[in-house]
C-alpha positions in Angstrom: 71.9 73.1 118.2 73.0 75.7 115.5 70.1 77.7 114.0 69.8 78.6 110.4 70.6 82.3 109.6 67.8 82.4 107.0 64.9 81.4 109.3 63.3 83.9 111.6 62.0 83.2 115.2 58.6 82.3 113.6 60.2 79.7 111.2 59.7 81.9 108.1 62.4 82.5 105.5 64.3 85.8 105.8 67.2 87.6 104.3 70.0 87.9 106.9 70.6 91.5 108.1 74.3 92.2 107.4 74.0 95.9 108.1 76.0 95.8 111.3 78.7 93.4 110.0 82.1 94.7 109.2 83.2 95.1 105.6 86.2 93.0 104.9 87.9 91.5 101.8 86.3 88.3 101.2 87.4 85.5 98.6 85.7 82.2 97.7 87.0 79.5 95.4 84.7 76.8 94.1 85.3 73.8 91.7 83.2 71.7 89.4 84.3 68.5 87.6 82.8 67.3 84.3 83.4 63.9 83.0 83.2 63.6 79.2 83.7 60.9 76.5 87.0 60.4 74.7 85.2 61.6 71.6 84.7 65.0 73.3 88.2 65.1 74.5 89.3 64.3 70.9 87.9 67.8 69.9 90.5 69.3 72.1 92.8 71.6 70.2 95.1 74.5 71.5 93.6 74.1 74.9 89.9 74.3 74.2 87.2 72.1 72.8 85.8 73.3 69.5 82.1 72.4 68.4 79.7 73.9 66.0 78.7 76.3 68.7 82.2 77.7 69.0 85.1 77.4 71.5 83.6 75.6 74.5 85.9 76.8 77.3 86.0 80.4 76.2 82.3 80.5 76.2 82.0 78.6 79.4 84.4 81.3 81.2 82.2 84.1 80.1 79.1 82.1 81.2 80.6 81.4 84.6 81.4 85.1 85.1 77.9 86.0 84.2 76.5 83.4 86.4 78.5 84.6 89.5 77.3 88.2 88.8 73.6 87.0 88.7 73.7 84.8 91.9 71.2 87.0 93.9 68.8 86.8 90.9 69.0 82.9 91.2 69.3 82.1 94.8 66.4 83.8 96.6 68.1 84.8 99.9 71.4 85.9 98.5 72.4 89.6 98.8 73.3 91.3 95.6 77.0 91.9 95.7 79.3 94.4 94.0 81.8 91.8 92.9 85.4 93.1 92.4 86.6 90.0 90.7 85.4 86.9 89.2 87.9 84.5 87.6 87.1 81.2 85.9 89.8 78.7 84.9 89.2 75.6 82.9 91.7 72.7 82.6 91.8 69.0 81.9 93.4 66.8 84.4 95.3 63.6 83.9 92.1 61.4 84.1 90.4 63.5 81.3 88.1 65.2 83.8 87.4 68.9 83.0 88.0 71.0 86.1 86.3 74.4 86.4 87.7 76.7 89.1 85.8 79.9 89.9 87.2 82.5 92.1 85.2 85.5 93.4 86.1 88.4 95.4 84.4 91.3 97.1 85.1 93.9 99.8 81.9 93.7 101.6 79.7 92.7 104.6 78.7 89.1 103.5 80.7 86.3 101.8 81.0 85.3 98.1 80.6 81.5 98.5 77.4 81.3 96.6 78.8 83.4 93.7 81.9 81.1 93.4 79.7 78.1 93.5 77.2 79.5 90.9 80.0 80.6 88.6 81.5 77.1 88.6 78.1 75.5 88.1 77.1 77.7 85.3 80.4 77.3 83.6 79.9 73.5 83.9 76.5 73.6 82.6 77.6 75.7 79.5 80.3 73.0 78.8 77.4 70.4 78.8 75.3 72.5 76.5 78.0 73.1 74.1 79.1 69.4 74.0 75.8 67.6 74.1 75.8 67.5 70.3 78.9 65.2 70.5 77.6 63.0 73.3 75.0 63.1 76.0 77.3 61.0 78.2 78.5 63.9 80.2 78.4 64.2 84.0 78.8 67.2 86.1 79.9 66.3 89.5 81.6 67.2 92.8 80.7 70.9 92.9 82.2 72.2 96.1 83.9 75.2 97.8 87.5 74.7 98.1 88.5 78.0 99.9 86.9 80.9 101.6 88.6 83.7 103.5 87.4 87.0 105.2 84.4 87.4 107.4 84.0 85.4 110.7 85.9 82.4 109.6 88.2 80.9 106.9 87.8 77.6 105.3 90.1 75.3 103.1 88.7 72.1 101.9 90.9 69.0 102.9 92.5 67.3 99.9 91.0 63.9 100.8 89.1 63.1 97.6 
C-alpha cells in the first residue's frame, strides 16, 4: 500500500521535507474546460469575449497567472515556489468549449502540478465571473493535469476523453 506523503507516522498532516531532493527543471501543464451558452459565444470578437467588465480572456489570463503564483497561500501543504514561468492560453474548440491551458515552470526541489492546476482553475473561475451577467448556464469541468516533467517521474495524460 502506498502511503501519503503529507501524513506523518502519527497520522497528522505534515509538509513534505524537500530539503534533500535534487533541484531539477520541472514543468506542469493543466487544463480546464468551460461550457457556455451560444449567447456568451455570440459576444466573441477578435478572439476574446467582451462584457461590461471588459475583455474576458485577457482578464482570465492575468487571474490564472496570479492564481498560480498564490498556490501555496491557497493549498495548505504546498511549498511556496519561485516560479520561473506561468503561461495561460485560452481558446474555443469546435464544440464551443472554452479551453484554458496553464503551463507552470520552476527549477526546484518540488513539482509545479498544483500551480498549473490552480492557474487553470482560477482562469476558469474568472471566465465564469465575467460572463455570469450574460448567463449563469456556465459549467466549469474536466480540470486535469495533462503533462508533468522533471523530478522523480514524468506524466502525460492519455488522449482518451
